[in-house]
C-alpha positions in Angstrom: 63.5 116.6 105.5 63.4 120.1 104.0 66.4 121.9 102.7 66.2 124.4 105.5 66.0 121.7 108.1 69.1 120.0 106.6 71.0 123.3 106.6 70.1 123.8 110.3 71.1 120.3 111.2 74.4 120.6 109.3 75.2 123.9 111.1 74.5 122.4 114.5 76.7 119.4 113.7 79.6 121.7 112.6 79.1 123.8 115.7 79.2 120.7 117.9 82.5 119.6 116.4 84.0 123.1 116.9 82.8 123.4 120.5 84.0 119.8 121.3 87.5 120.4 119.9 87.3 117.3 117.9 89.1 117.1 114.6 88.5 114.6 111.7 92.4 114.6 111.3 92.8 113.3 114.8 90.5 110.4 114.0 92.5 109.5 110.9 96.0 109.8 112.2 96.8 107.8 115.3 99.9 109.7 116.2 100.3 112.0 119.2 100.7 115.2 117.2 99.2 114.8 113.7 100.5 118.3 112.7 104.1 117.2 113.2 104.6 113.4 112.6 108.4 113.7 112.3 109.4 116.4 114.8 113.2 116.1 114.3 112.8 116.5 110.5 110.9 119.8 110.5 112.3 123.3 110.4 109.3 125.7 110.1 111.7 128.7 109.8 113.5 127.3 106.7 114.0 129.7 103.8 114.8 129.1 100.2 113.3 127.9 96.9 110.1 126.0 97.6 109.5 122.4 96.5 106.1 121.1 97.5 104.0 118.0 97.0 103.1 114.8 98.7 104.8 112.0 100.5 103.3 108.5 100.8 104.9 105.8 103.0 103.6 102.3 102.8 105.1 99.8 105.3 105.0 96.1 105.9 105.7 95.1 109.5 105.7 92.2 112.0 105.3 91.7 115.7 108.7 91.8 117.4 110.1 88.6 118.7 109.9 87.8 122.4 112.5 89.8 124.4 113.0 92.3 121.6 113.9 95.9 122.6 111.5 97.1 119.9 108.6 98.8 121.6 106.0 98.6 118.9 106.5 96.6 115.7 109.3 95.7 113.3 109.3 97.2 109.8 110.2 94.5 107.3 110.2 97.1 104.5 108.9 100.6 103.9 108.2 102.1 100.5 108.4 105.9 100.1 107.0 107.8 97.1 107.8 111.5 97.2 106.1 113.6 94.5 107.4 117.2 94.3 106.9 120.2 92.2 108.8 123.3 91.6 106.6 126.4 90.9 103.8 124.0 90.0 105.3 123.7 86.5 107.6 120.8 86.9 106.4 117.8 88.9 108.3 114.5 89.4 107.8 111.4 91.6 110.8 109.9 93.4 110.8 106.6 95.3 112.9 104.1 97.3 112.4 101.2 99.5 113.8 101.0 103.0 115.7 97.7 102.6 118.1 99.5 100.2 119.3 101.7 103.2 118.5 99.4 106.1 118.9 95.7 105.4 116.7 93.5 107.6 113.9 94.5 109.9 114.0 97.8 111.8 112.0 99.0 114.8 109.1 101.3 113.9 110.1 103.5 116.9 113.4 104.3 115.0 112.0 107.6 113.7 115.5 109.1 113.3 116.4 106.3 110.9 113.2 106.9 108.9 113.8 110.6 108.8 117.3 110.0 107.5 115.9 107.7 104.8 113.4 110.5 103.7 116.2 113.1 103.7 118.3 110.8 101.5 115.5 110.6 98.9 115.3 114.4 98.9 119.2 114.8 98.8 120.0 112.0 96.3 117.0 112.1 93.9 114.9 115.3 94.2 117.6 118.0 94.6 119.8 116.8 91.7 116.7 116.5 89.5 115.5 120.1 90.2 118.8 121.8 90.8 121.4 119.5 89.1 123.4 118.2 87.8 125.1 118.1 91.1 126.7 115.7 93.6 128.6 113.4 91.3 132.3 113.3 90.5 133.3 116.5 88.7 129.9 118.1 89.3 128.9 121.1 91.4 127.9 120.6 95.1 124.1 120.2 95.5 122.3 122.9 97.4 121.3 122.3 101.0 117.6 121.9 102.0 115.3 121.7 105.0 111.9 120.2 105.3 109.7 123.2 106.1 106.5 121.4 106.9 104.6 118.2 106.7 100.8 118.8 106.9 97.5 117.1 106.2 99.0 114.0 107.8 96.9 110.8 107.7 97.5 107.1 108.3 95.6 103.9 107.9 96.2 103.4 111.6 97.1 99.7 111.3 99.9 98.5 113.5 101.8 96.0 111.4 101.0 97.2 107.9 99.6 100.3 106.5 100.3 103.7 104.9 100.9 107.3 105.8 100.3 110.2 103.5 101.0 113.9 103.9 101.7 117.2 102.1 105.3 118.2 102.3 107.1 121.5 101.7 110.9 121.7 101.3 113.1 124.9 101.3 116.2 124.6 99.1 119.0 127.0 100.1 
């Protein structure tokens, strides 16, 4: 196949994707709205000093027992790594595992619990690192924050075990 024929074929393929409305992100994600995986966590109008980076969540799950009120699957544990940067000059990874906050299995559908866990990592680890010392006895109060966006969301798509990764932007007030 000639270079020109390849170029034409590529242009036709891209045009077909655009016309069909398909998105490679939709194929990767497996959530109803890949642009907003944690709707209660996001404040797109948040203002403040920007921290940005990546969040990766790996989870180990199991099928819920018979008669369980859990609609999907149980999370035995979830490991979160949040790598943030301030002005691209200072970058630091933060991490925690879910069992430190929620002993025992938790329902995957408990997104508010997972959002609280992510906020705790930001509040207890990231904010004091970038804006501290703050929060401890005799120290100043840590500044507030809001998650401005979570984008480029992708997941392994596996039900009982897998990983989620996304870009994250936080506004510190």
